[in-house]
N, C-alpha and C positions, 0 to 999 in steps of 0.2 A: 478469606476475602481481605484484601488490603484496599483501603480507601486512599485515592490520590486526588489532590486538589491543585488545579491550575490557579494558584493563589494570588497572583498579581492583581487580577481584576475581580476577585471574589469578594462580595460584600461582607463586611464585618459580621453582620447578623447571621449570615450563612455559616461563617467560620465558627461562631459561637454554638450553633446547632450541631455542627460536626464535632466540636470539642466535647460537648456533652455526650454525643453518641459514642465516641471513642472511649470515654470513661465508662459509660454504661455497659458497653458490649465487650470491651477489651480488645477490639479490633485495631490493628495498626492504622494510623492516620498520618499520611505524609503530605505536607504542604510544600509545593515547589514554586519558587519565586526567584526573581533576579534582584530583589531588594529585601533588606531585613524587615522583619515584622515581629510583633509580639505573639508568642504562643505560650500556653500555660505549661508549667512544669508537670509533665506526666510521661511515664515510660512508654505509653502507646502513641504519643504525638511527637512528630519530628518536623523540622523545617530544613529543607535542602535549598541552599542558595546556589543558583547557577549563574554563569557569566551573563552580563548584559549582551543582548544580541537577538536578532530575529529568530523567534521560535526556540530559543534555548530551553526554556521550561517545558515546552511541548515535546521537544525531542527527548528530553530526559524522561518524561512520563511515559512516552511510547516505548522507550528502551527498557524501562524498569517494570512496567505493569505486565501482569500475566492474565491468563484466562480466568474468568470469574471475579477479577478485581472490579472495583467501581471507581470511575473517574468523574469528578465534578468539574465541569468546564462549560463555558459558553462559546468556546472556539470550535466551530464546525469541522474544520480540517482535523483538529486533534481528535474530536469525537469519532470521525471516520477511521482514523488510524487505530484507535484503541478497539473499536468494534471489529476491525479486521483481525485483531489479536484475541478475539472472543472475550473481551472485557465488556463491562456495561458502562454506559455514559449517560449522565443527566446534566441538564443545565441548572443554573442557580435559581431558577423558578420551578424546579422539580419536573420539568418536561423531559421525558426520556428521548434519547436518540436511538434509532433502531436501524438494523441492516436493510430493511425493506424500503425505508424512506430517506436514508442518508444521501444517496446520490442526488435525489431531487432537491434536498435541502442545500447541498453544496452548489448545485446549479443556480438556485435562487440567490444564494449568497454572492456568487460570482457575478450574476446579473446586477444585483444591487450595487456591488463594488464598481462595476462599469458605469452605472448610472451616476453614482457619486463622482467618479473621475471625470465625467463629462460636464459636471457642474450642476447636475440635478440635485435639488434638496429633497432627500428622501425621509428626513426626520431621523431621529435616533430611537433607541429602545425606550419603551414607556418607563416611567418612574417605577422603582421597586416599591411594592406595596405590602401591607400586612397580609393580604391574601396570597401574594407571591411567597412570602415567608412561610405561611401555613401550608401552602401547596408543596413547597420544598420539603418541609418537615414530614409531611404525610408520605411523600414519595420515598424519602430516605428510609422512613420506618418500614414501609412495605418491602423495600429491597433488603434491608438488614434482617427483617423477620424471615423472609424467604431464604436468605443465605444461611441463617442460623439453623433453620429447619433441615437444611441439606447436610449440615455437619454430621460426621460419623459419631 
């Protein structure tokens, strides 16, 4: 399993959890972003800088990820694309994306985009909380534990 992170909008606290998990498990962790950021010196952790541009990081992750990999993203279209490649995807609050509900999630996202474009104030995402951090850590641990048990 390779862990891919849509890193531009990933909260620092989530990156810290991921850094610790990569060190603990020895799994490769790749952050993909269009701007430089600090990553700890570790042979399992890499930062890939992609050109600025619409969906450049997303396109790179989709191209590089494989079946069984884990992608951390809050980008619903990216999650849909990696699910089609039989990778797993969770958002930064630890909520999994799955094949059975991704179409409905995409439809709701598109509807909300249309509402915002028409001038409707839909609010933004709720503030990231300690509970969200814990929920992410727990979800990541479950996925990594299941993945390690499947190893030959």
